[in-house]
C-alpha positions, 0 to 999 in steps of 0.5 A: 538364087537370082535377082528373082529371089531378092525381088520376091522377098522385097515384094513380100516385105513391102506387102507385110509392112502394109499388112496385105495378107493376100499379097503376102500369100501370092508370093508364098508357095502353097506348101510354104514352111515358116519357122518363127523365133521362140519365146513369142506367142506366135512362135513355132512352125507354120505350114502352108497358106493356112499356117502362115495366115494363122501366124500372121493373124496372131501376130497382128492381133497382138501388135499394131506394128510389126515392121522390118526397118532399114532392111537389107536383102541379099542373094546368098546363093541357095537362100536369100538373107534379109536383115533388119531392125524389127520394130514391134508395137503392142496393140494393148499398151502402145509400147514399142520395142526393137530388136535385130532380125535375120530371116532366111528365105528359100525361093524358087521361080519367084515363090517363097518355099521356106522362111526361117526367122531369127530375132536377136533377143526374142525374150526382150519383146516379152513386155509387149505380150504381157497378159497375152495368152501363149 
């Protein structure tokens, strides 16, 4: 990995915080694979731009804020590792909860090919989705 990978992930995080889906997609390979943490309404495996877009749309329909705070992005050899405090706010109730998040990114030539997201305690976010269709 190189600083190009760290730069791509940093740019991706900045675009995600702005909810700028086109900018996010521009950083993702056409065949990107997103593995989202279990126990959440947007959990599972998403493939390609359409899969990522569907996951992001579901997430943003439920959350008015899904933001990595105090992120640190490191080159870890074959992957880029991003650690942050995920801050999530329910669109329905306005309740905000946080949990540590670690994400692994595989990046080639400035394009993100795979994202594997780990929430420290995904079940702790359940109150944000009470009443949401899962």
